TIVO-2410 file (N, C-alpha, C; in nm, 3 decimals):
# residues 113
REC num residu      c1      c2      c3 atome chaine
REC   1      M   0.084  -0.118   0.000     N      A
REC   1      M   0.000   0.000   0.000    CA      A
REC   1      M   0.089   0.124   0.000     C      A
REC   2      P   0.064   0.219  -0.091     N      A
REC   2      P   0.148   0.339  -0.097    CA      A
REC   2      P   0.129   0.428   0.024     C      A
REC   3      R   0.233   0.503   0.052     N      A
REC   3      R   0.227   0.598   0.163    CA      A
REC   3      R   0.129   0.710   0.131     C      A
REC   4      P   0.048   0.753   0.228     N      A
REC   4      P  -0.046   0.863   0.202    CA      A
REC   4      P   0.028   0.993   0.169     C      A
REC   5      K  -0.033   1.076   0.086     N      A
REC   5      K   0.027   1.204   0.050    CA      A
REC   5      K   0.031   1.297   0.169     C      A
REC   6      R   0.136   1.375   0.176     N      A
REC   6      R   0.146   1.480   0.276    CA      A
REC   6      R   0.078   1.604   0.218     C      A
REC   7      P  -0.006   1.672   0.294     N      A
REC   7      P  -0.077   1.787   0.238    CA      A
REC   7      P   0.017   1.903   0.207     C      A
REC   8      R  -0.014   1.976   0.103     N      A
REC   8      R   0.062   2.095   0.065    CA      A
REC   8      R  -0.013   2.216   0.118     C      A
REC   9      Y   0.060   2.315   0.165     N      A
REC   9      Y  -0.004   2.438   0.215    CA      A
REC   9      Y  -0.032   2.531   0.100     C      A
REC  10      I  -0.153   2.587   0.098     N      A
REC  10      I  -0.188   2.689   0.000    CA      A
REC  10      I  -0.241   2.811   0.074     C      A
REC  11      A  -0.228   2.929   0.011     N      A
REC  11      A  -0.268   3.054   0.076    CA      A
REC  11      A  -0.419   3.068   0.082     C      A
REC  12      S  -0.487   3.041  -0.029     N      A
REC  12      S  -0.633   3.053  -0.034    CA      A
REC  12      S  -0.684   2.981  -0.158     C      A
REC  13      E  -0.813   2.954  -0.160     N      A
REC  13      E  -0.871   2.893  -0.278    CA      A
REC  13      E  -0.885   3.001  -0.386     C      A
REC  14      P  -0.864   2.966  -0.512     N      A
REC  14      P  -0.875   3.066  -0.619    CA      A
REC  14      P  -1.019   3.112  -0.636     C      A
REC  15      E  -1.034   3.234  -0.685     N      A
REC  15      E  -1.167   3.288  -0.708    CA      A
REC  15      E  -1.234   3.227  -0.830     C      A
REC  16      I  -1.155   3.175  -0.922     N      A
REC  16      I  -1.211   3.113  -1.042    CA      A
REC  16      I  -1.227   2.964  -1.019     C      A
REC  17      K  -1.319   2.904  -1.089     N      A
REC  17      K  -1.342   2.759  -1.080    CA      A
REC  17      K  -1.291   2.687  -1.203     C      A
REC  18      G  -1.260   2.761  -1.311     N      A
REC  18      G  -1.209   2.697  -1.430    CA      A
REC  18      G  -1.229   2.782  -1.553     C      A
REC  19      F  -1.193   2.725  -1.668     N      A
REC  19      F  -1.207   2.790  -1.797    CA      A
REC  19      F  -1.262   2.690  -1.896     C      A
REC  20      K  -1.334   2.740  -1.997     N      A
REC  20      K  -1.381   2.651  -2.101    CA      A
REC  20      K  -1.349   2.711  -2.236     C      A
REC  21      P  -1.329   2.624  -2.336     N      A
REC  21      P  -1.292   2.675  -2.468    CA      A
REC  21      P  -1.407   2.752  -2.534     C      A
REC  22      R  -1.370   2.852  -2.610     N      A
REC  22      R  -1.468   2.931  -2.683    CA      A
REC  22      R  -1.438   2.916  -2.831     C      A
REC  23      G  -1.538   2.893  -2.910     N      A
REC  23      G  -1.518   2.880  -3.054    CA      A
REC  23      G  -1.490   2.738  -3.099     C      A
REC  24      A  -1.495   2.643  -3.007     N      A
REC  24      A  -1.474   2.503  -3.042    CA      A
REC  24      A  -1.562   2.417  -2.953     C      A
REC  25      V  -1.589   2.299  -2.998     N      A
REC  25      V  -1.669   2.206  -2.918    CA      A
REC  25      V  -1.580   2.147  -2.809     C      A
REC  26      E  -1.629   2.148  -2.684     N      A
REC  26      E  -1.551   2.089  -2.575    CA      A
REC  26      E  -1.535   1.940  -2.598     C      A
REC  27      T  -1.413   1.890  -2.575     N      A
REC  27      T  -1.385   1.749  -2.597    CA      A
REC  27      T  -1.364   1.673  -2.467     C      A
REC  28      G  -1.386   1.738  -2.355     N      A
REC  28      G  -1.369   1.672  -2.226    CA      A
REC  28      G  -1.333   1.772  -2.119     C      A
REC  29      E  -1.274   1.720  -2.013     N      A
REC  29      E  -1.240   1.805  -1.899    CA      A
REC  29      E  -1.105   1.765  -1.843     C      A
REC  30      V  -1.028   1.863  -1.799     N      A
REC  30      V  -0.900   1.842  -1.732    CA      A
REC  30      V  -0.913   1.902  -1.592     C      A
REC  31      I  -0.878   1.825  -1.489     N      A
REC  31      I  -0.886   1.872  -1.352    CA      A
REC  31      I  -0.748   1.919  -1.306     C      A
REC  32      L  -0.739   2.046  -1.269     N      A
REC  32      L  -0.617   2.105  -1.212    CA      A
REC  32      L  -0.639   2.115  -1.062     C      A
REC  33      S  -0.556   2.046  -0.984     N      A
REC  33      S  -0.575   2.047  -0.839    CA      A
REC  33      S  -0.534   2.182  -0.781     C      A
REC  34      L  -0.580   2.208  -0.660     N      A
REC  34      L  -0.549   2.337  -0.596    CA      A
REC  34      L  -0.401   2.352  -0.565     C      A
REC  35      E  -0.330   2.243  -0.533     N      A
REC  35      E  -0.186   2.258  -0.509    CA      A
REC  35      E  -0.112   2.284  -0.640     C      A
REC  36      E  -0.161   2.231  -0.753     N      A
REC  36      E  -0.100   2.262  -0.883    CA      A
REC  36      E  -0.125   2.408  -0.917     C      A
REC  37      F  -0.246   2.456  -0.892     N      A
REC  37      F  -0.278   2.597  -0.916    CA      A
REC  37      F  -0.188   2.687  -0.831     C      A
REC  38      E  -0.169   2.651  -0.704     N      A
REC  38      E  -0.087   2.731  -0.613    CA      A
REC  38      E   0.058   2.735  -0.660     C      A
REC  39      A   0.112   2.621  -0.703     N      A
REC  39      A   0.250   2.618  -0.753    CA      A
REC  39      A   0.265   2.708  -0.876     C      A
REC  40      L   0.170   2.701  -0.969     N      A
REC  40      L   0.173   2.788  -1.087    CA      A
REC  40      L   0.166   2.935  -1.047     C      A
REC  41      R   0.078   2.965  -0.954     N      A
REC  41      R   0.062   3.104  -0.910    CA      A
REC  41      R   0.191   3.157  -0.851     C      A
REC  42      L   0.252   3.080  -0.763     N      A
REC  42      L   0.372   3.127  -0.695    CA      A
REC  42      L   0.492   3.137  -0.788     C      A
REC  43      I   0.509   3.040  -0.878     N      A
REC  43      I   0.627   3.039  -0.965    CA      A
REC  43      I   0.608   3.128  -1.087     C      A
REC  44      D   0.500   3.108  -1.161     N      A
REC  44      D   0.484   3.180  -1.288    CA      A
REC  44      D   0.425   3.319  -1.272     C      A
REC  45      Y   0.339   3.340  -1.172     N      A
REC  45      Y   0.276   3.472  -1.155    CA      A
REC  45      Y   0.352   3.558  -1.055     C      A
REC  46      E   0.387   3.501  -0.939     N      A
REC  46      E   0.459   3.578  -0.836    CA      A
REC  46      E   0.610   3.584  -0.861     C      A
REC  47      G   0.663   3.494  -0.945     N      A
REC  47      G   0.804   3.498  -0.979    CA      A
REC  47      G   0.898   3.435  -0.877     C      A
REC  48      M   0.845   3.350  -0.791     N      A
REC  48      M   0.929   3.283  -0.691    CA      A
REC  48      M   1.006   3.169  -0.757     C      A
REC  49      D   1.116   3.127  -0.692     N      A
REC  49      D   1.188   3.010  -0.742    CA      A
REC  49      D   1.135   2.885  -0.671     C      A
REC  50      Q   1.174   2.767  -0.723     N      A
REC  50      Q   1.119   2.643  -0.671    CA      A
REC  50      Q   1.155   2.617  -0.525     C      A
REC  51      S   1.274   2.657  -0.483     N      A
REC  51      S   1.312   2.634  -0.343    CA      A
REC  51      S   1.229   2.722  -0.249     C      A
REC  52      G   1.198   2.843  -0.290     N      A
REC  52      G   1.113   2.931  -0.209    CA      A
REC  52      G   0.971   2.878  -0.201     C      A
REC  53      V   0.920   2.828  -0.312     N      A
REC  53      V   0.785   2.771  -0.314    CA      A
REC  53      V   0.780   2.646  -0.228     C      A
REC  54      A   0.887   2.568  -0.230     N      A
REC  54      A   0.893   2.447  -0.148    CA      A
REC  54      A   0.879   2.481  -0.001     C      A
REC  55      Q   0.942   2.588   0.043     N      A
REC  55      Q   0.930   2.630   0.183    CA      A
REC  55      Q   0.788   2.677   0.215     C      A
REC  56      V   0.729   2.753   0.125     N      A
REC  56      V   0.594   2.805   0.147    CA      A
REC  56      V   0.492   2.691   0.152     C      A
REC  57      M   0.506   2.593   0.062     N      A
REC  57      M   0.410   2.483   0.055    CA      A
REC  57      M   0.446   2.367   0.147     C      A
REC  58      D   0.560   2.375   0.214     N      A
REC  58      D   0.606   2.274   0.309    CA      A
REC  58      D   0.625   2.137   0.245     C      A
REC  59      V   0.692   2.136   0.129     N      A
REC  59      V   0.729   2.013   0.060    CA      A
REC  59      V   0.872   2.028   0.009     C      A
REC  60      S   0.928   1.923  -0.049     N      A
REC  60      S   1.064   1.931  -0.103    CA      A
REC  60      S   1.063   2.006  -0.237     C      A
REC  61      R   1.180   2.053  -0.278     N      A
REC  61      R   1.192   2.122  -0.406    CA      A
REC  61      R   1.159   2.028  -0.521     C      A
REC  62      Q   1.198   1.901  -0.509     N      A
REC  62      Q   1.167   1.804  -0.613    CA      A
REC  62      Q   1.016   1.783  -0.627     C      A
REC  63      T   0.945   1.785  -0.516     N      A
REC  63      T   0.799   1.772  -0.520    CA      A
REC  63      T   0.738   1.892  -0.591     C      A
REC  64      V   0.789   2.011  -0.564     N      A
REC  64      V   0.740   2.131  -0.634    CA      A
REC  64      V   0.762   2.116  -0.783     C      A
REC  65      G   0.877   2.064  -0.823     N      A
REC  65      G   0.905   2.043  -0.965    CA      A
REC  65      G   0.806   1.946  -1.030     C      A
REC  66      R   0.773   1.838  -0.959     N      A
REC  66      R   0.676   1.742  -1.011    CA      A
REC  66      R   0.536   1.803  -1.021     C      A
REC  67      I   0.497   1.879  -0.917     N      A
REC  67      I   0.366   1.945  -0.918    CA      A
REC  67      I   0.358   2.044  -1.035     C      A
REC  68      L   0.462   2.122  -1.054     N      A
REC  68      L   0.465   2.222  -1.160    CA      A
REC  68      L   0.461   2.158  -1.298     C      A
REC  69      K   0.536   2.050  -1.316     N      A
REC  69      K   0.536   1.980  -1.445    CA      A
REC  69      K   0.397   1.927  -1.477     C      A
REC  70      A   0.331   1.866  -1.378     N      A
REC  70      A   0.195   1.813  -1.399    CA      A
REC  70      A   0.097   1.926  -1.432     C      A
REC  71      A   0.108   2.039  -1.362     N      A
REC  71      A   0.018   2.152  -1.384    CA      A
REC  71      A   0.036   2.210  -1.524     C      A
REC  72      R   0.157   2.227  -1.567     N      A
REC  72      R   0.183   2.284  -1.700    CA      A
REC  72      R   0.134   2.189  -1.809     C      A
REC  73      Y   0.152   2.058  -1.789     N      A
REC  73      Y   0.103   1.961  -1.886    CA      A
REC  73      Y  -0.049   1.969  -1.897     C      A
REC  74      K  -0.117   1.977  -1.784     N      A
REC  74      K  -0.264   1.982  -1.784    CA      A
REC  74      K  -0.315   2.107  -1.855     C      A
REC  75      I  -0.249   2.220  -1.833     N      A
REC  75      I  -0.291   2.343  -1.900    CA      A
REC  75      I  -0.268   2.332  -2.050     C      A
REC  76      A  -0.153   2.278  -2.090     N      A
REC  76      A  -0.124   2.259  -2.232    CA      A
REC  76      A  -0.225   2.163  -2.296     C      A
REC  77      E  -0.256   2.054  -2.226     N      A
REC  77      E  -0.354   1.958  -2.277    CA      A
REC  77      E  -0.490   2.025  -2.297     C      A
REC  78      S  -0.530   2.106  -2.202     N      A
REC  78      S  -0.657   2.176  -2.210    CA      A
REC  78      S  -0.662   2.270  -2.331     C      A
REC  79      L  -0.555   2.344  -2.353     N      A
REC  79      L  -0.551   2.439  -2.465    CA      A
REC  79      L  -0.544   2.369  -2.600     C      A
REC  80      V  -0.461   2.266  -2.610     N      A
REC  80      V  -0.440   2.200  -2.739    CA      A
REC  80      V  -0.559   2.115  -2.781     C      A
REC  81      T  -0.623   2.049  -2.686     N      A
REC  81      T  -0.731   1.956  -2.719    CA      A
REC  81      T  -0.871   2.013  -2.694     C      A
REC  82      A  -0.881   2.142  -2.663     N      A
REC  82      A  -1.009   2.211  -2.641    CA      A
REC  82      A  -1.090   2.145  -2.529     C      A
REC  83      K  -1.022   2.113  -2.418     N      A
REC  83      K  -1.090   2.056  -2.303    CA      A
REC  83      K  -1.113   2.165  -2.199     C      A
REC  84      R  -1.224   2.153  -2.127     N      A
REC  84      R  -1.254   2.246  -2.018    CA      A
REC  84      R  -1.151   2.224  -1.907     C      A
REC  85      L  -1.101   2.333  -1.847     N      A
REC  85      L  -1.005   2.326  -1.737    CA      A
REC  85      L  -1.079   2.361  -1.608     C      A
REC  86      T  -1.083   2.267  -1.514     N      A
REC  86      T  -1.153   2.287  -1.387    CA      A
REC  86      T  -1.052   2.283  -1.274     C      A
REC  87      V  -1.058   2.383  -1.185     N      A
REC  87      V  -0.970   2.389  -1.069    CA      A
REC  87      V  -1.047   2.339  -0.948     C      A
REC  88      Q  -1.004   2.224  -0.894     N      A
REC  88      Q  -1.073   2.167  -0.779    CA      A
REC  88      Q  -0.993   2.054  -0.717     C      A
REC  89      G  -1.021   2.025  -0.591     N      A
REC  89      G  -0.968   1.908  -0.522    CA      A
REC  89      G  -0.819   1.914  -0.494     C      A
REC  90      G  -0.766   1.801  -0.457     N      A
REC  90      G  -0.626   1.789  -0.427    CA      A
REC  90      G  -0.603   1.756  -0.281     C      A
REC  91      C  -0.479   1.755  -0.243     N      A
REC  91      C  -0.438   1.723  -0.107    CA      A
REC  91      C  -0.368   1.846  -0.050     C      A
REC  92      Y  -0.442   1.927   0.024     N      A
REC  92      Y  -0.386   2.053   0.070    CA      A
REC  92      Y  -0.442   2.090   0.206     C      A
REC  93      E  -0.377   2.188   0.267     N      A
REC  93      E  -0.425   2.248   0.390    CA      A
REC  93      E  -0.410   2.398   0.376     C      A
REC  94      M  -0.510   2.471   0.422     N      A
REC  94      M  -0.507   2.616   0.412    CA      A
REC  94      M  -0.409   2.671   0.514     C      A
REC  95      R  -0.322   2.759   0.473     N      A
REC  95      R  -0.223   2.820   0.561    CA      A
REC  95      R  -0.294   2.908   0.664     C      A
REC  96      G  -0.255   2.896   0.791     N      A
REC  96      G  -0.309   2.983   0.895    CA      A
REC  96      G  -0.439   2.936   0.956     C      A
REC  97      R  -0.485   2.819   0.922     N      A
REC  97      R  -0.608   2.768   0.982    CA      A
REC  97      R  -0.574   2.656   1.078     C      A
REC  98      G  -0.667   2.625   1.163     N      A
REC  98      G  -0.647   2.521   1.264    CA      A
REC  98      G  -0.636   2.383   1.204     C      A
REC  99      K  -0.597   2.290   1.287     N      A
REC  99      K  -0.580   2.151   1.246    CA      A
REC  99      K  -0.710   2.096   1.190     C      A
REC 100      G  -0.700   2.026   1.077     N      A
REC 100      G  -0.815   1.960   1.021    CA      A
REC 100      G  -0.889   2.040   0.916     C      A
REC 101      R  -0.868   2.167   0.904     N      A
REC 101      R  -0.939   2.246   0.804    CA      A
REC 101      R  -0.868   2.234   0.669     C      A
REC 102      G  -0.946   2.225   0.564     N      A
REC 102      G  -0.889   2.221   0.430    CA      A
REC 102      G  -0.838   2.085   0.387     C      A
REC 103      W  -0.853   1.982   0.468     N      A
REC 103      W  -0.805   1.850   0.430    CA      A
REC 103      W  -0.896   1.791   0.324     C      A
REC 104      R  -0.840   1.725   0.229     N      A
REC 104      R  -0.916   1.662   0.122    CA      A
REC 104      R  -0.880   1.514   0.115     C      A
REC 105      H  -0.968   1.436   0.053     N      A
REC 105      H  -0.941   1.293   0.044    CA      A
REC 105      H  -0.811   1.269  -0.031     C      A
REC 106      G  -0.746   1.161   0.002     N      A
REC 106      G  -0.615   1.130  -0.055    CA      A
REC 106      G  -0.502   1.175   0.035     C      A
REC 107      C  -0.531   1.249   0.140     N      A
REC 107      C  -0.429   1.295   0.233    CA      A
REC 107      C  -0.427   1.204   0.356     C      A
REC 108      R  -0.314   1.202   0.420     N      A
REC 108      R  -0.312   1.131   0.548    CA      A
REC 108      R  -0.381   1.218   0.651     C      A
REC 109      K  -0.427   1.158   0.758     N      A
REC 109      K  -0.494   1.235   0.862    CA      A
REC 109      K  -0.393   1.317   0.940     C      A
REC 110      P  -0.432   1.434   0.990     N      A
REC 110      P  -0.339   1.516   1.065    CA      A
REC 110      P  -0.299   1.446   1.195     C      A
REC 111      P  -0.173   1.466   1.239     N      A
REC 111      P  -0.131   1.402   1.363    CA      A
REC 111      P  -0.205   1.460   1.482     C      A
REC 112      E  -0.234   1.375   1.580     N      A
REC 112      E  -0.300   1.421   1.702    CA      A
REC 112      E  -0.200   1.499   1.786     C      A
REC 113      R  -0.245   1.610   1.842     N      A
REC 113      R  -0.154   1.693   1.923    CA      A
REC 113      R  -0.206   1.708   2.062     C      A
***
């Protein structure tokens, strides 16, 4: 049995829920997780480097690289194949909130304190 994912910290949920193609027939849907959205926001929009993002999200730099690669692939797939892009789900915890808030399925349970 694989080890449960460790949650990634995100600042807040995005105000948008997704995008859909205009001028073409939708051919499906691509799901972009909230931690993938957060990594894109911090690296591509805020201009942070991967090691800084790793500290903010409380994961290793290599994990940030994997998250970013998956997010960029999903966005490219959505644009090239005219699929709707939906931002939802994932394994994350909201920064600054108490234990247990923001947990999503696929994550390990928070340690008892």
